[in-house]
N, C-alpha and C positions, 0 to 999 in steps of 0.2 A: 504493500500500500504506500502511496506517496504521502509525504509529510505535509501537514497543513501550514501554510505560510502565515506570518503575522498579518499580512494584508487581508487574507481570507477571514481571519478571526475578527478583525475590525469591521469588515464588511458585513459579516454574518450578524454581529452584535447590533450594528446600527440598523440593518434591515429588519431584524426581529423586533427591535424596540419600536421602529416606525410602524410595522404591521399591527402590533398590539395596541399602539396608540390610536391608529385609524379605526380599529374595531370598537374600542371604548368610546371614541368620539361619535361614531355613527350611532351607537346604542343610546347615547345621551341626546343626540340630535332628534331622533325619531320620538323621543319622549317629551320634547320641548313643545309646549302649546303654541308658542309664537311661530316656530318653524312649520308646524302642521297647518296652522291657520293661514299664514302667508303663502305657503306652498299650495294650499287648496285653491285659493283665489287665483294664483298664477296659473295653475293647471286649467282652470276654467277659461282664463284668457287665452291660453295656448290652444285649447280646443276650439274656441271661437275663431282664432286666427287661421287655424288649419281648415276649418269647415265653413269659412266665410262664403265661398261660392254656393254652398248648399243652404246655409242659413239665411243669406240675403234674399230679398224679394225681387230685386231688379239689378241691372248693371249700375254700379255706383257712379259712373260717369255719364249716364244717360240724362239728357236735358229734355224737360217737358215744360215749355212756357205756359201751357194751360194749367199746370199744377203748381205754380209758384207760391211759396210761403203758405203752405197748408199746415194747419196745426195738428199735433199728434191725435190720432184716432179718426181723422177725417177720411171719408170714403171718396176716392177720385176715380174718374173714368180715363183710361189711357188706350192708346192705339197699339195693337199688336203688329208684328212684322208683316203679317199677311193682309193687313188692312182692316181686320176686324177690331172691334172695341171690347173692352172688358173693364170690370171694376175691381178695385182692391182698396184696402185700408192702409194708410201710411201710419205705421206704428209710432215713429218718432217725428212725423211731419216731413216737410220738404223745405229746401232752401230757396234762395231768391232766383235760382235758375230752374227750379222744379225738380232737382235731383233728390232722391230718397235719402234722408238723413240716416235712417236705420242701416241701410246697406253701406253707406259711406263710413259710419262708425265701426261696423264690423270689419271692413277692409282696412280701416285705419289701425286696428289692433295689430295687423300684420306688420305694418310699417314701424310702429312704435316698438314692438317686441324685437323686430329685426335690428333696429338701431341700438336698442338697449344692450342686447346680447353682443352684437358686433363691436360696439365701442368698448364694452367690458373685456372681451377676449383680446382685441387688438392692443388695448392699453396695457393689459397685464402682460401680454407676450413681449411687447417692446420694453416696458418698464422693468420686467423681470431680468432680461438680459443685461440692460444697462445697470440695474441695481446690483446684480451679482458682481459685475466688473468693478463698479464703484466701491463696493464694500470690501472686496478682496484684494484688488490691485491698488496699493496705497498711492502710487505716483499719479494714477488717473483719477483718484477720488476728488481731489481739489478742482480739477478742470471740469469734470462732469457735474459736480454739485453746484458750481457757480453758474453753469448754463441752466440747470434746473431751477435755481433760485431766480434767475432772470425771467424764466417763463412763468413761474409762480407769482412774480410781482405784478403781472398783468391779470386783471379779473378774467376768469375763464370765459364768461359769456361775451365779453368785449373782444377777446382774442378770437373766439369762434366767429363772431360777426365780421371781424376784419378778414379772416381767412376765407369765409364764404363769399365776401365781397370781391375778393381777388379773382376767384374762379367762378365758372358758371354754376348756378344752383343745381343741385342734383343729390341723389341718395349717397353716392360715394363721397361727394364734396362735404356733405353734412357730417358724415361719419368721421372723415379726416379732421374736420374743423373741431369736432368735439373731442376726438382722441388726443390731439396735441396738448390741450390744457390739463388732461388727466394723467398723462405719462409721468410728469414730475412727482405727483403724489404717490404713484406706485413705486417709482425709483427710491424715494425717501423711505418708504415702508420696507422694501426689500433690503436696502442698505442697512437699516437699523437692525434687521434680523440677522444679516450676515455678520455684522460687527459683533453681535452677541454670541452667535453660534460658533464663530471661528475660535473662540476661547474655551470651548467645551473640551473635556478630556479626550473624548473619542475622536474629535477632529485633530487634536494635537497628536494623538496616537497614530492617526492615518498619515499625518505629515512626517512623523518620526520614522515610519517604515518606507518612506519614499513614494507615497501615492502621488501620481501626476496631478498638476493643478486643476485641469479640467475635470478629471475623474473625481477629485475631492469636492469641487464646487457642485457638480451635478448629481453625485451619489450621496454625499453626506450633508451638504448645506442646503441644496434645493428642496428636499422634502420638508424641511422646517419652515419654508415660506408658504407652503400650500394652505395651511389653516388661515393665516391672516389675509392671504390673497383672495380666498373664497369670500370672506366677509367684505373685504374692500371691493370685490367685484360686484356684489349686490348693490352697494351704495353708488358705484360708478354707473351701473345700469339704470338705476332710478334717476340719477342726475342727468344722464344722457337723454332719457325719455322726455324730461322736463325741458332740457336745452333744445331738443328738436322741436318741441311744441312752441317754444319761444321764438325760435328762428322762423318757423313756418308762419306763426302769427304775425311776425313783422314783415312777412312777404319775401324773405331771403333764404328760406330753407327748402323744403320739398316743393317741387313744381306743383301748381294748382291742379294739374290733370291727375296727379297721384293723390288719392284720398289719404289724409292723415288728420289726426285730432287737432293739430295746430291749424291746418288749412281750413277745416270745417268751422272752427271758432273764429278765425280771421274773417271768413266770408259772412258770418252771421253777426259780427259786432256792430255793424251800422244800424241794424234793425233789432237790436237786443231787447229794447223796452217793449216792442210790439210782438216780436217772435223770439222769446228767450230760449226756445227749444234748440235752436241752432248752436247755442253755446252750452246749454245745460247738459245735454246727453253726452257729447264728447268730453266735457269737463268731468262728469261723473266717472266715465271709463278711465280717464287719465288719472284722477285722484285715487281710484280703487287700485289701479295697477301700481302706482308709485307707493301707496300705503302698504300694499301686500309685499312688495320687494323690501321696503324698509323694515317692516315687522319681521320678515324672515331673516333679514340681515342682523337685526338685533338679537333674534333667537340664536342664530349661528355664532354671533360674537359671544353671547353668554355661555354657549356650549364649548366653543373652542378656546376661550380664555381660561387658563388654569385657575385663576382666582375666582372667576364668575361660575365656572362649571360646578364648583362645590355647592353652589346655591340652587342649581337646577334640579 
């Protein structure tokens, strides 16, 4: 039999500890009321986003001048593609162009969730790599953190507005504009974790047996950033959804032809006092989604934080 090397002993110990910790954290998470409640609402929103073509009554971009500004529950007559007429009830009313608010809100769920998840994933991916380098490579730390401090000195929404104004408005542009202000926050979080973990005995042991730098970072240090990044990701997703709604409400975010909650509210703000349903329904969906993400994030924070998990 071949002898076990010191590297294999260190790797086995760290992997075993990480596996045990993940199992215990998962057991605590599924018993946390906030995680379950927030996750249930998000699951409903996800189902709505996936089944929007089947749950919606009509094409969300279809314009019907004869059905403009109808209040919720109104029965309207519309013309079918074959020239025949039919009647239907508009559940959430129609906007100033006669488009069905109900269908637009359902399709808007897709846009908001896509942007929230995309911004969280991209921000964490970029911030994780930069944070690992900043926390472990001492000579690069000062340069990287000064750049991050410069980005954080600019209010996030103002930086996003400036970036969107430079390029043509679109889904990719909005995601990029929201990602840039969020990356420095992820970098600072990962850097703080790396600076703490690199002093742990098992990391020092890995260094003493000659473990390569990249192996050390991705096998021993990276797993310790997962828990805080999961929590940070939820808050980034919630903030991204709000940021997209703000940009679209200002008319510089998602193009008007793509239904989004911000677009729907922007189009209904001029007639808000007379037809409040154009803002009320997308606003309720926006508030519920952001509330659910924040509640789940709080629950995950309480579970994943060693000091808080004792109280769960």
